[in-house]
C-alpha positions in Angstrom: -10.0 19.3 -6.2 -12.6 20.9 -8.5 -13.9 18.7 -11.2 -14.2 20.3 -14.6 -17.4 19.7 -16.5 -19.8 21.2 -19.0 -23.5 21.5 -18.7 -24.4 18.9 -21.3 -25.4 15.3 -21.8 -21.9 14.2 -23.0 -20.3 15.7 -19.9 -22.9 14.1 -17.7 -22.3 10.6 -19.2 -18.6 11.0 -18.8 -18.8 12.1 -15.1 -21.4 9.3 -14.3 -19.0 6.8 -15.9 -16.0 8.1 -13.8 -18.2 8.0 -10.7 -19.2 4.3 -11.3 -15.6 3.4 -11.9 -14.6 4.9 -8.5 -17.5 3.4 -6.7 -16.6 0.0 -8.0 -12.9 0.4 -7.3 -13.2 1.8 -3.7 -14.1 -1.5 -2.0 -11.2 -3.2 -3.7 -8.7 -0.5 -2.6 -10.2 -0.7 0.9 -9.6 -4.4 1.1 -6.1 -4.0 -0.2 -5.4 -1.4 2.5 -6.8 -3.7 5.2 -4.6 -6.6 3.9 -1.5 -4.3 3.9 -2.3 -3.1 7.4 -2.4 -6.7 8.6 0.9 -7.5 6.8 2.6 -4.4 8.3 1.4 -5.4 11.8 2.8 -9.0 11.3 6.1 -7.6 10.0 6.4 -5.3 12.9 5.8 -8.1 15.4 8.3 -10.3 13.5 10.9 -7.4 13.6 10.4 -7.0 17.4 10.8 -10.8 17.9 14.0 -10.9 15.8 15.3 -7.9 17.8 14.7 -9.8 21.0 16.4 -12.9 19.6 19.4 -10.8 18.5 19.7 -9.2 22.0 19.6 -12.6 23.7 22.2 -14.0 21.3 24.4 -11.0 21.9 24.0 -11.6 25.7 25.2 -15.2 25.1 28.2 -13.8 23.1 29.0 -11.4 26.0 29.0 -14.3 28.5 31.9 -15.8 26.7 33.6 -12.4 26.2 36.9 -13.4 27.8 37.3 -16.3 25.4 36.6 -14.3 22.2 40.1 -12.8 22.2 41.3 -16.2 21.1 38.6 -16.8 18.6 39.0 -16.1 14.9 35.7 -14.4 13.7 36.8 -14.7 10.0 36.1 -18.5 10.3 32.3 -17.8 9.7 31.5 -16.0 6.5 28.2 -15.0 4.8 28.3 -16.6 1.4 24.9 -15.9 -0.1 21.3 -14.8 0.7 18.7 -16.4 -1.5 15.6 -14.3 -2.2 12.3 -14.9 -4.0 9.5 -12.5 -4.7 5.9 -12.8 -3.3 2.9 -10.6 -4.0 1.1 -9.4 -0.9 -2.1 -7.5 -1.8 -0.7 -6.6 -5.2 2.7 -5.4 -3.8 5.8 -7.3 -4.8 7.8 -8.1 -1.6 11.1 -10.0 -1.3 10.9 -13.4 0.4 14.0 -14.7 2.3 14.5 -18.3 1.1 18.0 -19.2 2.5 21.0 -17.7 4.2 24.2 -19.6 3.3 27.1 -19.3 5.7 30.4 -20.9 5.2 32.7 -22.2 8.0 36.3 -22.1 7.0 38.5 -25.1 7.9 40.4 -24.8 11.2 42.5 -27.1 13.3 40.0 -29.2 15.2 42.6 -30.7 17.5 44.7 -27.6 18.0 41.7 -25.3 18.7 39.9 -25.1 22.1 36.8 -27.3 22.5 34.6 -24.2 22.9 35.4 -23.2 19.2 32.4 -25.3 18.0 30.1 -23.4 20.4 31.6 -20.1 19.2 31.0 -21.0 15.6 27.4 -22.0 16.3 26.9 -18.8 18.2 28.4 -16.7 15.4 26.2 -18.5 12.8 23.1 -17.8 14.9 24.0 -14.2 15.3 24.7 -13.8 11.5 21.4 -15.5 10.5 19.3 -13.5 13.0 21.0 -10.2 11.9 20.3 -10.9 8.2 16.7 -11.9 8.9 16.1 -8.8 11.0 17.5 -6.5 8.3 15.4 -8.3 5.7 12.2 -8.0 7.8 12.9 -4.3 8.3 13.4 -3.7 4.5 10.1 -5.7 3.8 8.4 -3.6 6.5 9.5 -0.4 4.8 8.1 -1.6 1.5 4.8 -2.6 2.9 4.5 0.6 5.0 5.1 2.7 1.9 2.5 0.7 -0.1 0.0 1.0 2.7 0.4 4.8 2.9 -0.1 5.1 -0.8 -3.2 2.9 -0.7 -4.6 4.9 2.3 -4.0 8.1 0.3 -5.9 6.7 -2.7 -8.8 5.6 -0.4 -9.0 9.1 1.1 -8.8 10.7 -2.4 -11.7 8.5 -3.6 -13.8 8.7 -0.5 -13.3 12.4 0.5 -12.6 14.2 -2.8 -13.3 12.5 -6.1 -16.6 10.6 -5.3 -18.3 13.5 -3.6 -16.9 15.8 -6.3 -18.3 13.7 -9.1 -21.7 13.3 -7.3 -21.9 17.1 -6.9 -21.1 17.6 -10.6 -23.8 15.1 -11.6 -26.3 17.0 -9.4 -25.4 20.4 -10.8 -25.6 19.2 -14.4 -28.9 17.4 -13.9 -30.3 20.5 -12.1 -29.1 22.8 -14.9 -30.6 20.5 -17.6 -33.9 20.3 -15.7 -34.0 24.1 -15.3 -33.2 24.5 -19.0 -36.0 22.0 -19.9 -38.5 23.9 -17.7 -37.5 27.2 -19.2 -37.9 25.8 -22.6 -41.4 24.4 -21.8 -42.4 27.7 -20.2 -41.2 29.8 -23.1 -43.1 27.5 -25.5 -46.3 27.9 -23.4 -45.8 31.7 -23.4 -45.2 31.7 -27.2 -48.2 29.5 -27.8 -50.4 31.8 -25.6 -49.1 34.9 -27.5 -49.8 33.3 -30.9 -53.2 32.2 -29.8 -54.0 35.7 -28.5 -52.9 37.3 -31.8 -54.9 34.9 -33.8 -58.0 35.7 -31.7 -57.4 39.4 -32.2 -57.0 39.0 -35.9 -60.3 37.0 -36.1 -62.3 39.6 -34.2 
């Protein structure tokens, strides 16, 4: 990205100001990127753990597979998922507060004894599945924010800061050259005037 500038003091002041802003902001963005990287790592580990839990719960479900033909899965229903919002390194992420499941009434005496185990197993499966989906959604948000922040860090570090520094160097060099030329031309003019004056006097 080429930085547009003019060879004058106003342009120099503007570019120096932009450079200072980016130099001050860079450490903040870097710390944000680090925090997001850690959160992404934690969320990935959490997702893997929930996946493992879900698989073990499904294995428990399959061990009672023969009995599930008698079970009514509509007894357990997901009623509500309560969410909150939390800011992590300046990024708004949803926070899972509560998962409300409802168990519909059933004939306790007319149903087999293992129905209670079935209901508990189904509730566990439902909660873990919701938590896993939630963590995956949170992970996607954090990953997106981390990528954007990394792009900004790279833009500042590799493009804008070096570009502004180069522009400052070029403007300063041009202004110094202009000043030297001005001084040289004044000396030459002074020497010529003095020579003429001497010739006129003689």
